[in-house]
C-alpha positions as CSV (number, residue, x, y, z in Angstrom):
1,X,-110.7,49.6,30.1
2,X,-107.2,50.9,29.5
3,X,-106.1,49.8,32.9
4,X,-107.5,46.3,32.3
5,X,-105.6,46.1,29.0
6,X,-102.3,47.0,30.7
7,X,-102.8,44.4,33.3
8,X,-103.3,41.7,30.6
9,X,-100.1,42.8,28.8
10,X,-98.2,42.7,32.1
11,X,-99.4,39.2,32.8
12,X,-98.4,38.0,29.3
13,X,-94.9,39.4,29.8
14,X,-94.6,37.5,33.1
15,X,-95.7,34.3,31.5
16,X,-93.2,34.7,28.6
17,X,-90.4,35.5,31.0
18,X,-91.2,32.4,33.1
19,X,-91.0,30.3,29.9
20,X,-87.7,31.8,28.8
21,X,-86.1,31.2,32.2
22,X,-86.0,27.4,31.6
23,X,-83.3,27.8,28.9
24,X,-79.6,28.1,29.6
25,X,-78.0,31.5,29.1
26,X,-76.8,32.1,25.5
27,X,-78.4,28.8,24.5
28,X,-80.9,27.7,21.9
29,X,-81.3,24.4,23.8
30,X,-84.7,24.1,25.4
31,X,-85.1,22.4,28.8
32,X,-87.4,19.7,27.4
33,X,-85.7,16.9,29.4
34,X,-83.8,15.6,26.4
35,X,-80.0,15.2,26.8
36,X,-77.8,16.9,24.2
37,X,-74.2,15.7,23.5
38,X,-71.9,17.9,21.4
39,X,-69.4,16.1,19.2
40,X,-66.4,17.7,17.5
41,X,-64.8,15.1,15.2
42,X,-61.4,15.5,13.5
43,X,-62.7,15.2,9.9
44,X,-65.5,13.4,8.0
45,X,-63.4,13.1,4.9
46,X,-62.0,9.7,5.9
47,X,-63.9,6.4,6.3
48,X,-62.5,5.8,9.8
49,X,-64.0,8.9,11.2
50,X,-67.2,8.4,9.2
51,X,-67.5,5.0,10.9
52,X,-67.0,6.5,14.3
53,X,-69.7,9.1,13.5
54,X,-72.1,6.3,12.5
55,X,-71.5,4.5,15.7
56,X,-72.2,7.6,17.8
57,X,-75.4,8.2,15.9
58,X,-76.6,4.7,16.4
59,X,-75.9,4.8,20.2
60,X,-77.5,8.3,20.5
61,X,-80.6,7.2,18.7
62,X,-81.0,4.1,20.9
63,X,-80.6,6.2,24.0
64,X,-83.0,9.0,22.8
65,X,-80.2,11.6,22.9
66,X,-79.8,14.6,20.7
67,X,-76.4,14.6,19.0
68,X,-74.8,17.7,17.6
69,X,-71.8,17.0,15.3
70,X,-69.2,19.5,14.1
71,X,-66.6,18.7,11.5
72,X,-63.6,21.1,11.7
73,X,-61.8,19.1,8.9
74,X,-58.4,19.0,10.8
75,X,-58.5,22.8,11.6
76,X,-57.7,23.4,15.3
77,X,-59.1,26.9,15.4
78,X,-62.4,25.6,14.0
79,X,-62.5,22.8,16.6
80,X,-61.9,25.2,19.4
81,X,-64.7,27.5,18.1
82,X,-67.0,24.5,18.0
83,X,-66.4,23.6,21.6
84,X,-66.9,27.3,22.6
85,X,-70.2,27.1,20.7
86,X,-71.3,24.0,22.5
87,X,-70.5,25.6,25.8
88,X,-72.9,28.5,24.8
89,X,-75.5,26.0,23.9
90,X,-75.2,24.3,27.2
91,X,-74.7,20.7,26.0
92,X,-74.8,18.0,28.7
93,X,-71.5,16.4,27.6
94,X,-68.8,16.8,25.0
95,X,-67.1,14.1,22.8
96,X,-63.8,15.4,21.4
97,X,-61.8,13.7,18.6
98,X,-58.8,16.1,18.9
99,X,-57.3,17.6,15.8
100,X,-54.3,18.7,18.0
101,X,-54.2,16.8,21.3
102,X,-52.3,19.6,23.0
103,X,-54.0,22.5,21.3
104,X,-57.5,21.6,22.6
105,X,-56.5,21.4,26.2
106,X,-57.3,25.0,27.3
107,X,-60.8,25.0,25.8
108,X,-61.5,21.4,27.1
109,X,-60.5,22.6,30.6
110,X,-62.7,25.6,30.3
111,X,-65.7,23.4,29.3
112,X,-65.0,21.1,32.3
113,X,-64.9,24.1,34.6
114,X,-68.5,24.8,33.5
115,X,-69.5,21.3,34.6
116,X,-69.6,19.6,31.2
117,X,-68.3,16.0,31.2
118,X,-65.5,15.5,28.6
119,X,-65.1,12.3,26.6
120,X,-62.1,12.0,24.2
121,X,-62.0,9.4,21.4
122,X,-59.3,8.3,19.1
123,X,-56.7,10.8,20.2
124,X,-55.6,11.1,23.9
125,X,-55.8,14.5,25.4
126,X,-53.5,14.8,28.4
127,X,-55.6,16.7,30.9
128,X,-57.1,15.9,34.3
129,X,-60.3,17.5,32.9
130,X,-60.9,14.5,30.6
131,X,-63.3,12.0,32.1
132,X,-62.1,9.1,29.9
133,X,-60.5,8.2,26.6
134,X,-62.2,5.8,24.3
135,X,-60.2,4.2,21.5
136,X,-57.2,2.2,20.3
137,X,-54.0,1.9,22.3
138,X,-52.0,3.1,19.3
139,X,-48.6,2.4,20.6
140,X,-49.5,-1.2,21.5
141,X,-51.2,-1.7,18.1
142,X,-48.1,-0.4,16.3
143,X,-46.0,-2.8,18.3
144,X,-48.3,-5.7,17.5
145,X,-47.9,-4.9,13.8
146,X,-44.2,-4.6,14.3
147,X,-44.0,-8.0,15.9
148,X,-45.8,-9.4,12.8
149,X,-43.4,-7.6,10.5
150,X,-40.4,-8.9,12.5
151,X,-41.4,-12.5,11.9
152,X,-41.6,-11.8,8.1
153,X,-38.2,-10.1,8.1
154,X,-36.7,-13.0,10.1
155,X,-38.1,-15.5,7.5
156,X,-36.4,-13.5,4.7
157,X,-33.1,-13.8,6.5
158,X,-31.5,-10.8,4.8
159,X,-31.0,-7.0,5.2
160,X,-34.1,-5.0,4.6
161,X,-35.2,-1.4,4.3
162,X,-38.4,-0.1,5.8
163,X,-39.8,3.2,4.4
164,X,-42.3,5.2,6.5
165,X,-45.2,7.3,5.2
166,X,-46.9,9.3,8.0
167,X,-48.5,12.5,9.1
168,X,-45.8,13.8,11.4
169,X,-48.2,16.3,13.1
170,X,-50.4,13.5,14.3
171,X,-49.8,12.3,17.9
172,X,-51.7,9.1,17.1
173,X,-49.6,8.3,14.1
174,X,-46.4,9.0,16.0
175,X,-47.5,6.5,18.6
176,X,-48.1,3.9,15.9
177,X,-44.6,4.5,14.5
178,X,-43.0,4.4,17.9
179,X,-44.7,1.1,18.7
180,X,-43.4,-0.5,15.4
181,X,-39.9,0.8,16.0
182,X,-39.9,-0.7,19.5
183,X,-40.8,-4.1,18.1
184,X,-37.9,-3.9,15.5
185,X,-35.4,-2.6,18.0
186,X,-32.1,-4.5,18.0
187,X,-32.6,-6.0,14.5
188,X,-29.3,-5.1,12.9
189,X,-30.4,-6.2,9.5
190,X,-33.3,-3.6,9.5
191,X,-32.8,0.0,8.3
192,X,-35.8,2.3,8.9
193,X,-35.6,5.2,6.4
194,X,-36.5,8.7,7.4
195,X,-40.2,9.4,7.7
196,X,-41.9,10.9,4.6
197,X,-45.1,13.0,4.6
198,X,-48.3,11.5,3.6
199,X,-51.8,11.8,5.0
200,X,-54.2,12.3,2.0
201,X,-54.2,9.7,-0.7
202,X,-52.6,11.8,-3.6
203,X,-49.8,13.1,-1.4
204,X,-49.0,9.6,-0.2
205,X,-49.0,8.2,-3.7
206,X,-46.5,10.9,-4.8
207,X,-44.4,10.3,-1.7
208,X,-44.2,6.5,-2.3
209,X,-43.3,7.1,-6.0
210,X,-40.4,9.2,-4.8
211,X,-39.4,6.6,-2.3
212,X,-39.3,3.9,-4.9
213,X,-37.3,6.1,-7.3
214,X,-34.7,6.8,-4.6
215,X,-34.8,3.3,-3.1
216,X,-36.0,0.9,-5.8
217,X,-35.3,-2.2,-3.7
218,X,-37.1,-1.0,-0.5
219,X,-38.7,-4.0,1.1
220,X,-41.5,-2.6,3.2
221,X,-43.6,0.6,3.4
222,X,-45.2,1.4,6.8
223,X,-48.2,3.6,6.2
224,X,-49.7,4.8,9.4
225,X,-53.2,5.7,8.3
226,X,-56.0,4.8,6.0
227,X,-55.2,7.2,3.1
228,X,-51.5,6.7,3.3
229,X,-52.1,3.0,2.8
230,X,-54.3,3.6,-0.2
231,X,-51.8,6.1,-1.7
232,X,-49.0,3.6,-1.2
233,X,-51.1,0.8,-2.8
234,X,-51.9,3.0,-5.8
235,X,-48.1,3.7,-6.3
236,X,-47.2,0.0,-6.1
237,X,-50.0,-1.1,-8.4
238,X,-49.0,1.5,-10.9
239,X,-45.4,0.3,-10.8
240,X,-46.5,-3.4,-10.8
241,X,-44.2,-3.7,-7.8
242,X,-44.9,-6.8,-5.7
243,X,-41.4,-6.9,-4.1
244,X,-42.3,-4.0,-1.8
245,X,-44.9,-4.9,0.8
246,X,-47.2,-2.5,2.7
247,X,-48.0,-2.7,6.4
248,X,-50.4,-0.2,7.9
249,X,-53.6,0.9,9.6
250,X,-57.3,0.9,8.9
251,X,-58.5,-1.6,6.4
252,X,-61.0,-0.5,3.7
253,X,-62.5,-2.7,1.0
254,X,-59.9,-1.4,-1.4
255,X,-57.1,-2.2,1.1
256,X,-58.6,-5.7,1.6
257,X,-58.2,-6.2,-2.2
258,X,-54.6,-5.1,-1.8
259,X,-54.1,-7.8,0.8
260,X,-55.6,-10.4,-1.4
261,X,-53.4,-9.4,-4.3
262,X,-50.3,-9.4,-2.1
263,X,-49.3,-5.8,-2.3
264,X,-50.2,-5.4,1.4
265,X,-48.7,-7.8,3.9
266,X,-50.8,-7.0,6.9
267,X,-52.8,-4.3,8.5
268,X,-54.2,-3.3,11.9
269,X,-58.0,-2.9,11.8
270,X,-59.5,-0.7,14.5
271,X,-63.1,-0.9,15.4
272,X,-64.3,2.7,14.7
273,X,-68.0,2.0,14.9
274,X,-67.5,0.5,18.3
275,X,-65.4,3.5,19.4
276,X,-68.3,5.7,18.4
277,X,-70.9,3.6,20.3
278,X,-68.7,3.4,23.4
279,X,-68.1,7.2,23.4
280,X,-71.8,8.0,23.6
281,X,-72.3,5.3,26.3
282,X,-69.5,6.8,28.3
283,X,-70.9,10.3,27.9
284,X,-74.2,9.2,29.3
285,X,-72.6,7.5,32.3
286,X,-70.5,10.7,33.0
287,X,-73.7,12.8,32.8
288,X,-75.2,10.6,35.5
289,X,-72.1,11.3,37.7
290,X,-70.5,7.9,37.4
291,X,-66.7,7.9,37.7
292,X,-65.2,6.3,34.6
293,X,-61.9,4.5,34.0
294,X,-59.4,6.9,32.5
295,X,-58.8,4.6,29.5
296,X,-61.4,2.4,27.8
297,X,-59.5,0.5,25.2
298,X,-61.3,-0.9,22.1
299,X,-59.4,-4.0,20.8
300,X,-57.8,-4.1,17.3
301,X,-57.7,-6.9,14.8
302,X,-54.6,-7.8,12.7
303,X,-55.7,-8.6,9.2
304,X,-53.6,-10.5,6.7
305,X,-54.2,-12.8,3.7
306,X,-55.2,-15.7,6.1
307,X,-58.2,-13.9,7.6
308,X,-59.1,-11.0,5.3
309,X,-62.1,-12.8,3.8
310,X,-63.4,-13.3,7.3
311,X,-63.6,-9.6,7.9
312,X,-64.1,-8.2,4.4
313,X,-66.3,-10.0,2.0
314,X,-65.5,-9.7,-1.7
């Protein structure tokens, strides 16, 4: 009887061992045939990244894919840790919205060495390990906005000053600034002031207030991101200053009102929801082994008073 009991126990151990062998080492992910994509975003505190997240969720749901999302809130060390965690979980692909496009390279290359496809979105990560980049060509978009601004400056026919509110640590925002500067190159009547810090709304508002105090006749403010635009808008509204015009990136409903009320001259509107959708579609293609184009560009829209109602209803 005792011998029979021991045989039953041994058989149960073998069955349990066989079941456990279908999971990847160090992983909580079961081999149930369902694909899992790990996403590390930059932050979910800004509408732009929230919209990307919504686009990814929609595409993942339609494809029947499990989506794991980590929000490091602009902290590189947390982003690196999240990618390491995804490697342990054995995800089928990674989507990376880099907090620091150079800082994530080592861990991205480690993930690729483990056979995980790497999709980057919004921020370019310069590594051969990346399968593709999905997003805006930020230099070109900055240049497009600069060409628009150039026409407005030429129409004024006078010397102008352009202030810049940006997050200098952001490679993406640096590209946007470089593109605008390229468009204005050679215009002797344009003086671009030294860049001032501004990423979150409150800091940007304070920065613009300081700019206006030091340069009360500044003609334009170039705000390179969503919250720097909104901070600049709040400062101009508070001062009832309609001489100074804002140009910038990422239109929100509040910014659309700023365009209508003529505090904002023009903005570049990216398509974050589409960036999110395309990122998941690219990840699925990469999982299948398909070779992807190194850059998959999502077009932008230039929004001004002439077309703001078309894109943003009151």
